[in-house]
C-alpha positions in Angstrom: -22.3 -10.0 12.1 -19.7 -13.1 11.3 -17.9 -14.2 13.9 -14.9 -16.7 13.1 -13.0 -19.0 15.2 -9.2 -20.5 14.3 -7.2 -22.6 16.0 -3.2 -22.4 14.4 -0.6 -25.0 14.8 2.7 -24.9 13.4 4.6 -27.8 13.9 8.4 -28.1 13.6 10.1 -31.6 12.4 13.8 -31.3 13.6 14.2 -35.2 12.7 12.4 -37.9 13.4 12.1 -38.0 17.6 12.4 -34.0 18.2 8.9 -32.5 17.3 7.8 -29.1 18.2 4.7 -27.8 18.1 2.8 -24.6 19.0 -0.6 -23.7 19.1 -2.9 -20.6 19.4 -6.6 -20.0 19.4 -8.0 -17.1 17.7 -11.9 -15.6 17.9 -11.6 -12.7 15.4 -8.5 -11.4 16.6 -8.6 -11.9 20.2 -6.3 -14.1 21.4 -7.9 -16.7 23.3 -4.9 -19.0 24.5 -2.0 -21.1 23.3 -0.4 -24.6 23.7 2.2 -25.3 26.3 4.9 -26.5 23.6 5.8 -29.4 25.8 2.6 -30.2 27.5 0.3 -29.6 25.0 -1.9 -28.1 27.8 -4.0 -25.1 27.0 -2.9 -21.6 28.9 -5.9 -19.2 28.6 -5.3 -15.7 27.8 -8.8 -14.0 28.6 -9.9 -14.0 31.7 -14.0 -14.9 30.5 -12.4 -18.1 28.3 -12.1 -20.3 31.1 -15.2 -20.0 32.9 -17.2 -19.7 29.7 -17.3 -23.7 29.4 -17.0 -26.4 32.4 -14.4 -27.6 33.1 -15.2 -30.9 32.2 -15.8 -29.8 28.2 -11.9 -28.3 28.4 -10.6 -31.8 29.5 -12.1 -33.0 26.8 -11.0 -30.3 24.1 -7.6 -30.6 25.5 -7.4 -34.5 25.3 -9.2 -34.4 21.6 -6.2 -31.9 20.7 -3.9 -34.1 22.2 -5.2 -37.5 20.4 -5.2 -35.5 17.4 -1.1 -33.7 17.5 0.0 -37.2 18.1 -1.7 -38.9 15.4 -0.6 -35.9 13.5 3.2 -35.9 13.9 3.1 -39.6 13.8 1.3 -39.7 10.3 3.6 -37.0 9.1 7.0 -38.2 10.3 6.1 -41.5 8.4 5.2 -40.1 5.4 8.7 -37.9 5.4 10.8 -41.1 6.3 8.7 -43.1 3.3 9.3 -40.2 1.1 13.1 -39.6 2.0 11.9 -36.2 2.8 14.9 -33.9 4.6 14.8 -32.7 7.8 14.1 -29.8 9.4 11.0 -28.9 7.8 7.4 -27.6 9.2 3.9 -27.6 9.0 1.1 -25.5 9.4 -2.0 -25.8 10.6 -5.5 -23.5 10.4 -8.8 -25.2 11.1 -11.8 -23.7 12.8 -15.3 -22.7 11.7 -17.7 -19.6 11.0 -20.8 -18.3 12.2 -23.3 -16.2 10.0 -25.6 -13.5 10.2 -28.4 -16.2 9.2 -26.8 -18.6 12.0 -25.3 -21.1 9.7 -21.7 -22.3 9.8 -18.9 -23.5 7.8 -16.4 -25.4 9.1 -13.0 -25.8 7.6 -9.2 -27.2 7.9 -6.5 -26.3 5.8 -2.7 -27.7 6.3 0.7 -26.4 4.8 4.1 -27.4 4.1 6.7 -25.3 4.3 4.5 -22.1 3.9 3.1 -23.7 1.3 -0.6 -25.0 1.0 -0.4 -28.7 1.0 -4.0 -30.3 2.1 -7.4 -29.6 2.6 -10.3 -31.0 4.6 -13.8 -31.5 3.2 -15.6 -31.1 6.3 -19.2 -31.6 4.6 -17.7 -34.8 3.1 -15.0 -35.6 5.9 -12.7 -36.2 2.9 -9.1 -34.8 2.1 -7.8 -32.4 -0.6 -4.6 -31.7 -2.2 -3.8 -28.3 -2.3 -0.4 -29.6 -4.3 0.3 -32.3 -6.4 4.0 -33.8 -5.0 4.8 -37.3 -4.2 4.8 -36.4 0.0 1.3 -34.9 -0.6 0.1 -37.8 -2.7 1.4 -40.3 -0.1 0.0 -38.3 3.4 -3.2 -37.8 1.8 -3.7 -41.5 1.1 -3.0 -42.3 4.7 -5.5 -40.3 6.3 -8.2 -41.0 3.5 -7.6 -44.4 4.6 -6.8 -43.3 8.6 -10.6 -42.8 9.2 -10.1 -42.0 12.6 -8.2 -39.0 12.3 -10.8 -37.8 10.3 -13.7 -38.4 12.3 -11.5 -36.8 15.1 -11.5 -33.4 12.8 -15.2 -33.3 11.9 -16.1 -33.5 15.6 -13.9 -30.9 16.3 -14.9 -28.4 13.8 -18.2 -29.4 12.6 -19.7 -30.1 16.4 -17.3 -28.8 19.0 -16.2 -26.1 17.1 -19.7 -24.8 16.8 -21.2 -25.3 20.0 -18.4 -23.7 21.7 -18.4 -20.8 19.8 -22.1 -20.0 20.4 -21.1 -19.6 24.2 -17.6 -17.8 23.8 -19.8 -15.4 22.1 -22.1 -14.6 24.7 -19.1 -14.4 27.5 -16.3 -12.5 25.2 -19.0 -10.3 23.9 -17.7 -7.2 25.9 -14.3 -7.9 24.3 -15.9 -8.2 20.8 -17.9 -5.2 21.0 -14.9 -3.2 22.1 -14.4 0.0 20.1 -11.6 2.6 20.0 -11.8 5.9 18.6 -9.0 6.7 15.8 -6.1 9.2 15.9 -5.3 10.6 13.0 -2.2 13.4 12.1 -1.5 14.5 8.6 2.4 15.9 7.8 4.5 16.0 4.6 8.0 14.7 3.2 9.8 16.8 0.6 11.7 14.1 -0.6 12.7 16.0 -4.0 12.5 19.7 -4.8 9.4 19.0 -7.4 7.4 16.1 -5.3 5.4 16.7 -1.6 4.2 13.5 0.0 1.5 13.8 2.3 0.9 11.1 4.8 -1.9 10.7 7.0 -1.2 8.6 9.9 -4.4 7.0 12.0 -3.4 4.8 15.1 -5.2 3.7 18.1 -8.1 2.4 16.2 -10.4 -0.7 17.5 -11.8 -3.2 15.7 -9.6 -3.7 12.9 -12.0 -2.6 9.9 -11.4 0.5 8.3 -11.6 3.1 5.6 -8.9 5.8 4.7 -9.3 8.3 1.8 -7.5 11.4 0.5 -9.6 14.3 -0.8 -8.2 17.1 -3.5 -11.0 19.8 -3.4 -13.2 17.8 -1.8 -13.2 15.4 -4.2 -12.0 11.9 -2.8 -8.6 10.7 -4.6 -9.0 7.5 -7.0 -6.3 4.5 -6.4 -3.7 5.1 -8.7 0.5 5.2 -8.5 0.2 8.6 -6.8 -1.7 6.9 -3.8 -0.4 4.3 -1.0 -2.3 3.2 1.8 -0.3 0.5 4.0 -1.7 -2.7 5.5 -3.1 -2.7 8.9 -0.6 -3.3 11.7 -1.1 -3.9 15.5 0.3 -1.8 18.0 1.2 -3.5 21.3 -2.2 -2.1 23.7 -4.4 -4.2 21.0 -5.3 -1.6 18.6 -4.4 -1.0 15.3 -2.8 1.9 13.2 -2.2 2.2 9.6 -0.7 5.3 7.1 -1.9 6.7 3.6 0.6 8.7 1.5 -0.4 11.0 -1.2 2.4 12.2 -3.5 1.5 15.7 -4.9 3.2 19.1 -6.7 4.5 21.6 -4.2 2.3 24.5 -4.4 -0.3 22.9 -6.9 -3.1 25.4 -5.6 -5.1 22.3 -4.4 -6.5 21.6 -0.9 -6.1 17.9 0.6 -8.3 16.5 3.4 -7.7 13.1 5.1 -10.9 11.4 5.6 -11.2 8.5 7.9 -14.1 6.6 8.7 -14.2 3.6 11.6 -17.2 2.3 13.2 -16.2 4.0 16.8 -17.3 7.7 14.7 -20.7 6.3 14.3 -22.2 8.2 11.2 -19.5 10.5 11.7 -16.3 11.0 9.4 -13.0 12.1 10.8 -11.4 14.7 8.3 -7.5 16.0 8.7 -6.8 19.1 6.3 -3.2 19.7 5.3 -2.7 23.2 4.9 -0.4 24.8 2.1 0.2 27.4 4.3 2.0 25.2 6.5 4.6 24.6 3.6 4.7 28.4 2.5 5.8 29.4 5.9 8.5 26.4 5.7 9.6 27.9 2.3 9.7 31.5 3.7 12.1 30.7 6.5 14.1 28.8 4.5 14.2 32.3 1.9 15.4 34.7 5.1 17.4 32.0 6.5 19.3 32.2 2.9 19.0 36.0 2.4 20.5 36.6 5.9 23.4 34.5 5.5 24.2 35.9 1.9 24.2 39.4 3.6 26.3 38.5 6.2 28.4 36.7 3.7 29.1 40.0 1.8 29.6 42.0 4.8 32.5 39.8 5.4 
């Protein structure tokens, strides 16, 4: 399959002298490690990451990252002072590489400013590209274009080092990457009004992240529309995922409904969780009986 390694960097410039940087490394959705915000040293999160490379390689990577972060902070600060950019502000960077099934690869690097796209790095041509046309972005772009040492460093980090090291990490982390956890699904109903029934299919505990959820009405898949609302996939604390899908229907409409789940851990099978109208009828019958009992009691008083 396709695998991606990403390095995420968030740098907060409180003023010209106070700069906080946080960094996180990910292989797919597995957290490999982070940067100590005070020393910029690497902290490893997975037991198989550090043994994957010789100590000298980790020392080289750590030194390259420190050089890059020093130069990055200097350039951004210089640009901010030259263009009277108000402090504080935040920059976000995402860089890494992808390896495809045919063993070709692609490196990437993006820079954001206060949550907006700012610059991107063309790793094939070793040039920076504007993502937004402002005085600050043009100034930083001109600095970076002339600062060939930083561009060469980024190119080496993500075109060569990233791809070579990912091959090794894929080997050492194969068990973690191939981990599969079965989804657990439940279906229940909510009644926001007398003329509407919300069928909720809650799926949790699955890994890896990709999953497919659909509602079947009388055996036929319900197409996308205003009655169907599926949430985004959210992480659980145990490194699995969850989501829910809600289908709005009319009470007692005479149809049968089933929530269908496809996930790689199920193989070729599907998880089918039916919603039974009998449960609604039972609840309605109990309510009617309770109201009748209350009416009889009131009449006898």
